C-alpha atoms as a printed R data frame, in Angstrom:
    type eleno elety resid chain resno       x      y      z
1   ATOM     1    CA   MET     A     1   0.000  0.000  0.000
2   ATOM     2    CA   GLY     A     2   3.034  2.289  0.287
3   ATOM     3    CA   LEU     A     3   2.012  3.824  3.625
4   ATOM     4    CA   ASP     A     4   4.450  5.943  5.620
5   ATOM     5    CA   LEU     A     5   4.027  5.112  9.314
6   ATOM     6    CA   ASP     A     6   7.704  5.292 10.238
7   ATOM     7    CA   PHE     A     7   9.105  6.648 13.507
8   ATOM     8    CA   VAL     A     8  10.021 10.356 13.625
9   ATOM     9    CA   PRO     A     9  12.103 11.829 16.478
10  ATOM    10    CA   ALA     A    10  10.806 14.999 18.135
11  ATOM    11    CA   GLU     A    11  13.528 17.119 16.533
12  ATOM    12    CA   GLY     A    12  12.350 15.918 13.107
13  ATOM    13    CA   LEU     A    13   8.849 17.378 13.485
14  ATOM    14    CA   GLY     A    14   9.867 20.974 12.841
15  ATOM    15    CA   LEU     A    15   8.355 22.180 16.111
16  ATOM    16    CA   SER     A    16   9.532 23.563 19.426
17  ATOM    17    CA   PRO     A    17  11.322 20.812 21.365
18  ATOM    18    CA   ASP     A    18   9.226 21.764 24.408
19  ATOM    19    CA   SER     A    19   5.904 20.905 22.749
20  ATOM    20    CA   PRO     A    20   5.725 17.510 21.043
21  ATOM    21    CA   HIS     A    21   6.977 14.060 21.885
22  ATOM    22    CA   HIS     A    22   8.408 11.875 19.135
23  ATOM    23    CA   HIS     A    23   6.076 10.163 16.698
24  ATOM    24    CA   SER     A    24   5.647  6.402 16.595
25  ATOM    25    CA   ASN     A    25   2.849  4.363 15.092
26  ATOM    26    CA   SER     A    26   0.346  3.201 17.735
27  ATOM    27    CA   GLY     A    27  -2.077  1.559 15.326
28  ATOM    28    CA   GLY     A    28  -2.265 -2.135 14.572
29  ATOM    29    CA   PRO     A    29  -3.544 -5.250 16.390
30  ATOM    30    CA   ASP     A    30  -3.036 -3.949 19.953
31  ATOM    31    CA   CYS     A    31  -4.988 -0.773 19.217
32  ATOM    32    CA   ALA     A    32  -7.755 -2.744 17.498
33  ATOM    33    CA   ARG     A    33  -8.003 -5.171 20.412
34  ATOM    34    CA   ILE     A    34  -8.420 -2.323 22.909
35  ATOM    35    CA   PHE     A    35 -11.226 -0.714 20.953
36  ATOM    36    CA   ARG     A    36 -13.023 -3.979 20.241
37  ATOM    37    CA   SER     A    37 -13.396 -4.409 24.005
38  ATOM    38    CA   LEU     A    38 -15.380 -1.156 24.227
39  ATOM    39    CA   ARG     A    39 -18.976 -0.156 23.618
40  ATOM    40    CA   ILE     A    40 -19.212  1.667 20.292
41  ATOM    41    CA   PRO     A    41 -22.866  2.639 19.832
42  ATOM    42    CA   PRO     A    42 -24.188  3.796 16.453
43  ATOM    43    CA   GLY     A    43 -23.158  7.363 15.703
44  ATOM    44    CA   SER     A    44 -19.953  7.197 17.742
45  ATOM    45    CA   VAL     A    45 -17.086  9.481 16.722
46  ATOM    46    CA   ALA     A    46 -13.468  8.884 17.735
47  ATOM    47    CA   ALA     A    47 -10.690 11.443 18.140
48  ATOM    48    CA   ASP     A    48  -7.025 10.508 18.112
49  ATOM    49    CA   LEU     A    49  -5.223 13.349 19.883
50  ATOM    50    CA   GLY     A    50  -1.653 13.469 18.663
51  ATOM    51    CA   SER     A    51  -2.513 11.395 15.612
52  ATOM    52    CA   GLY     A    52   0.883 11.622 13.911
53  ATOM    53    CA   LYS     A    53   0.889  9.897 10.540
54  ATOM    54    CA   GLY     A    54  -2.553  8.409 11.129
55  ATOM    55    CA   GLY     A    55  -1.671  4.851 12.134
56  ATOM    56    CA   ALA     A    56  -4.289  4.580 14.885
57  ATOM    57    CA   ALA     A    57  -6.947  6.310 12.778
58  ATOM    58    CA   ILE     A    58  -6.266  3.834  9.979
59  ATOM    59    CA   THR     A    59  -6.809  0.975 12.446
60  ATOM    60    CA   LEU     A    60 -10.014  2.519 13.807
61  ATOM    61    CA   ARG     A    61 -11.542  2.719 10.327
62  ATOM    62    CA   GLU     A    62 -12.230 -1.013 10.674
63  ATOM    63    CA   LEU     A    63 -14.510 -0.352 13.671
64  ATOM    64    CA   PRO     A    64 -18.088  0.965 13.598
65  ATOM    65    CA   PHE     A    65 -17.276  4.650 14.071
66  ATOM    66    CA   GLU     A    66 -19.238  7.193 12.093
67  ATOM    67    CA   GLU     A    67 -16.097  9.296 11.834
68  ATOM    68    CA   ILE     A    68 -12.503  9.305 13.060
69  ATOM    69    CA   VAL     A    69 -10.796 12.656 13.608
70  ATOM    70    CA   GLY     A    70  -7.030 12.853 13.949
71  ATOM    71    CA   VAL     A    71  -5.661 15.954 15.684
72  ATOM    72    CA   GLU     A    72  -1.975 16.664 15.141
73  ATOM    73    CA   ILE     A    73   0.150 19.749 15.768
74  ATOM    74    CA   SER     A    74   2.815 18.967 13.154
75  ATOM    75    CA   PRO     A    75   1.916 20.118  9.607
76  ATOM    76    CA   LYS     A    76   4.478 17.654  8.281
77  ATOM    77    CA   LEU     A    77   2.768 14.688  9.968
78  ATOM    78    CA   VAL     A    78  -0.717 15.864  8.978
79  ATOM    79    CA   SER     A    79   0.406 15.991  5.343
80  ATOM    80    CA   ILE     A    80   1.728 12.433  5.560
81  ATOM    81    CA   ALA     A    81  -1.456 11.264  7.324
82  ATOM    82    CA   ASN     A    82  -3.594 12.750  4.557
83  ATOM    83    CA   GLU     A    83  -1.442 11.017  1.939
84  ATOM    84    CA   ASN     A    84  -1.894  7.710  3.772
85  ATOM    85    CA   ALA     A    85  -5.670  8.241  3.955
86  ATOM    86    CA   THR     A    86  -5.796  9.072  0.247
87  ATOM    87    CA   ARG     A    87  -3.895  5.902 -0.648
88  ATOM    88    CA   LEU     A    88  -6.418  3.860  1.340
89  ATOM    89    CA   LYS     A    89  -9.388  5.859 -0.035
90  ATOM    90    CA   LEU     A    90 -10.668  6.489  3.482
91  ATOM    91    CA   ARG     A    91 -13.952  8.396  3.607
92  ATOM    92    CA   ASN     A    92 -14.689  8.528  7.326
93  ATOM    93    CA   VAL     A    93 -11.256  9.705  8.470
94  ATOM    94    CA   ARG     A    94 -10.036 13.299  8.549
95  ATOM    95    CA   PHE     A    95  -7.030 15.042 10.035
96  ATOM    96    CA   VAL     A    96  -6.884 18.473 11.659
97  ATOM    97    CA   GLN     A    97  -3.650 20.410 12.084
98  ATOM    98    CA   CYS     A    98  -4.043 21.851 15.582
99  ATOM    99    CA   ASP     A    99  -2.507 21.845 19.046
100 ATOM   100    CA   ALA     A   100  -4.609 19.259 20.913
101 ATOM   101    CA   GLY     A   101  -4.853 21.680 23.843
102 ATOM   102    CA   ALA     A   102  -6.545 24.204 21.560
103 ATOM   103    CA   PHE     A   103  -8.874 21.731 19.819
104 ATOM   104    CA   THR     A   104 -12.441 22.489 20.933
105 ATOM   105    CA   ASP     A   105 -14.544 20.802 18.227
106 ATOM   106    CA   LEU     A   106 -15.406 18.030 20.664
107 ATOM   107    CA   ASP     A   107 -19.195 18.001 20.945
108 ATOM   108    CA   ARG     A   108 -19.615 14.938 18.682
109 ATOM   109    CA   ILE     A   109 -16.654 13.040 20.105
110 ATOM   110    CA   THR     A   110 -17.526  9.908 22.118
111 ATOM   111    CA   HIS     A   111 -14.141  8.138 22.223
112 ATOM   112    CA   ILE     A   112 -10.736  9.760 22.709
113 ATOM   113    CA   TYR     A   113  -7.431  7.984 22.108
114 ATOM   114    CA   MET     A   114  -4.018  9.193 23.267
115 ATOM   115    CA   TYR     A   115  -0.648  7.447 23.144
116 ATOM   116    CA   ASN     A   116   1.407  9.728 25.427
117 ATOM   117    CA   PRO     A   117   1.429 12.323 22.647
118 ATOM   118    CA   PHE     A   118   2.209 15.515 24.563
119 ATOM   119    CA   PRO     A   119   3.221 16.969 27.960
120 ATOM   120    CA   CYS     A   120   0.940 17.080 30.984
121 ATOM   121    CA   GLU     A   121   0.169 20.782 30.606
122 ATOM   122    CA   VAL     A   122  -1.420 19.981 27.248
123 ATOM   123    CA   VAL     A   123  -3.403 17.115 28.818
124 ATOM   124    CA   ALA     A   124  -4.692 19.600 31.415
125 ATOM   125    CA   ARG     A   125  -5.946 21.894 28.635
126 ATOM   126    CA   VAL     A   126  -7.584 18.909 26.923
127 ATOM   127    CA   MET     A   127  -9.448 18.147 30.167
128 ATOM   128    CA   LYS     A   128 -10.695 21.747 30.344
129 ATOM   129    CA   ASN     A   129 -11.935 21.526 26.764
130 ATOM   130    CA   ILE     A   130 -13.732 18.253 27.451
131 ATOM   131    CA   GLU     A   131 -15.391 19.798 30.496
132 ATOM   132    CA   ALA     A   132 -16.633 22.691 28.364
133 ATOM   133    CA   SER     A   133 -17.896 20.257 25.731
134 ATOM   134    CA   ILE     A   134 -19.941 18.166 28.144
135 ATOM   135    CA   GLU     A   135 -21.496 21.364 29.468
136 ATOM   136    CA   SER     A   136 -22.768 21.845 25.929
137 ATOM   137    CA   VAL     A   137 -23.572 18.206 25.081
138 ATOM   138    CA   ASP     A   138 -23.702 15.858 28.061
139 ATOM   139    CA   ARG     A   139 -22.867 12.377 26.823
140 ATOM   140    CA   GLU     A   140 -20.781  9.332 27.650
141 ATOM   141    CA   ILE     A   141 -17.109  9.678 26.729
142 ATOM   142    CA   THR     A   142 -14.540  6.889 26.778
143 ATOM   143    CA   LEU     A   143 -10.885  7.881 27.044
144 ATOM   144    CA   ILE     A   144  -8.159  5.390 26.088
145 ATOM   145    CA   TYR     A   145  -4.705  6.444 27.264
146 ATOM   146    CA   ARG     A   146  -1.621  4.369 26.424
147 ATOM   147    CA   ASN     A   147   1.621  5.037 28.295
148 ATOM   148    CA   PRO     A   148  -0.373  7.238 30.697
149 ATOM   149    CA   ILE     A   149   2.345  9.530 32.009
150 ATOM   150    CA   CYS     A   150  -0.250 12.176 32.908
151 ATOM   151    CA   ASP     A   151  -2.778  9.899 34.625
152 ATOM   152    CA   ALA     A   152  -2.735 12.171 37.702
153 ATOM   153    CA   VAL     A   153  -3.863 15.106 35.566
154 ATOM   154    CA   ILE     A   154  -6.847 13.147 34.266
155 ATOM   155    CA   ARG     A   155  -7.825 11.897 37.724
156 ATOM   156    CA   SER     A   156  -7.517 15.356 39.254
157 ATOM   157    CA   SER     A   157  -9.909 16.778 36.647
158 ATOM   158    CA   GLY     A   158 -12.777 14.933 38.362
159 ATOM   159    CA   LEU     A   159 -14.329 14.115 34.995
160 ATOM   160    CA   PHE     A   160 -13.408 10.503 34.406
161 ATOM   161    CA   GLU     A   161 -13.829  7.237 36.264
162 ATOM   162    CA   ARG     A   162 -10.989  4.775 35.795
163 ATOM   163    CA   ILE     A   163 -12.546  1.609 34.348
164 ATOM   164    CA   SER     A   164  -9.626 -0.706 33.652
165 ATOM   165    CA   SER     A   165  -5.889 -0.960 33.230
166 ATOM   166    CA   THR     A   166  -3.803 -3.436 31.270
167 ATOM   167    CA   MET     A   167  -0.230 -3.789 30.074
168 ATOM   168    CA   ILE     A   168   0.384 -3.685 26.331
169 ATOM   169    CA   GLY     A   169   3.999 -4.508 25.760
170 ATOM   170    CA   GLU     A   170   6.029 -2.355 28.114
171 ATOM   171    CA   HIS     A   171   3.355  0.320 28.514
172 ATOM   172    CA   GLU     A   172   0.191  0.511 30.590
173 ATOM   173    CA   CYS     A   173  -3.108  1.319 28.910
174 ATOM   174    CA   ILE     A   174  -5.857  2.877 31.032
175 ATOM   175    CA   ILE     A   175  -9.484  3.139 29.991
176 ATOM   176    CA   TYR     A   176 -11.541  5.904 31.606
177 ATOM   177    CA   ARG     A   177 -15.202  6.762 31.276
178 ATOM   178    CA   TYR     A   178 -17.235  9.896 31.789
179 ATOM   179    CA   ALA     A   179 -20.872  9.025 32.507
180 ATOM   180    CA   PRO     A   180 -23.621 11.574 31.788
181 ATOM   181    CA   ARG     A   181 -25.392 12.978 34.799
182 ATOM   182    CA   SER     A   182 -28.542 11.065 33.808
183 ATOM   183    CA   VAL     A   183 -26.663  7.734 34.025
184 ATOM   184    CA   SER     A   184 -25.425  6.187 37.279
185 ATOM   185    CA   ARG     A   185 -21.865  4.931 37.572
186 ATOM   186    CA   SER     A   186 -21.230  1.253 36.986
187 ATOM   187    CA   ASP     A   187 -21.692 -0.959 40.038
188 ATOM   188    CA   ASP     A   188 -18.454 -2.887 39.478
189 ATOM   189    CA   THR     A   189 -16.148  0.118 39.214
190 ATOM   190    CA   GLN     A   190 -16.833  2.465 42.087
191 ATOM   191    CA   PRO     A   191 -14.844  5.719 42.090
192 ATOM   192    CA   SER     A   192 -12.375  6.422 44.853
193 ATOM   193    CA   PRO     A   193 -13.352  8.906 47.591
194 ATOM   194    CA   ARG     A   194 -10.944 11.375 46.007
195 ATOM   195    CA   ASP     A   195 -12.609 10.999 42.610
196 ATOM   196    CA   SER     A   196 -16.068 11.342 44.172
197 ATOM   197    CA   SER     A   197 -15.025 14.532 45.921
198 ATOM   198    CA   ALA     A   198 -13.609 15.981 42.716
199 ATOM   199    CA   ALA     A   199 -16.737 15.057 40.777
200 ATOM   200    CA   ALA     A   200 -18.944 16.618 43.439
201 ATOM   201    CA   GLY     A   201 -16.925 19.807 43.104
202 ATOM   202    CA   LEU     A   202 -17.445 19.746 39.344
203 ATOM   203    CA   TRP     A   203 -21.224 19.431 39.724
204 ATOM   204    CA   ARG     A   204 -21.230 22.297 42.252
205 ATOM   205    CA   ARG     A   205 -19.361 24.515 39.787
206 ATOM   206    CA   ARG     A   206 -21.878 23.628 37.115
207 ATOM   207    CA   ALA     A   207 -24.791 24.479 39.385
208 ATOM   208    CA   VAL     A   208 -23.294 27.891 40.087
209 ATOM   209    CA   THR     A   209 -22.615 28.718 36.443
210 ATOM   210    CA   ARG     A   210 -25.966 27.604 35.042
């Protein structure tokens, strides 16, 4: 197929060395296996934050997503991802050149995938954007985070309940879920007292701002 999914070091991305991590392909059988274990209702839309050359998005095209959106800060990688998508004649995959921390077109997104793509300060901005999105459209969101260096940032946001954790190769993969206010949390995965306190604080902030 002539796809370019090769590794690119951070210094080869043409960006500030403080912003991106290196690029490596996180698509393939492991990625597919993770997503096949999840609920993917009709109309679901996935976002790959830090999508690189599109390897994960290419894998996700085989799953019943209405659309897959890759968000990547590097124009060079977005260009390669678009070339890969064109070669495969993908119709439900698109790539956006944008800092993930500034990407706010989230209201249709139901599944978010990250493979340790950026520093924790960017993850914190992503959490703020998700919070704003669920204020607009309250819905279930599943977050899949491989090599979860910034797990503490996600937990401290108070948005997500940690559902499961597994090792894939040398890296952990954590699956989190945000449940809409109209849906109770799952009985078999109760949040920690710290998570409950954070979530309660989130609901109080919402009540004040409404």
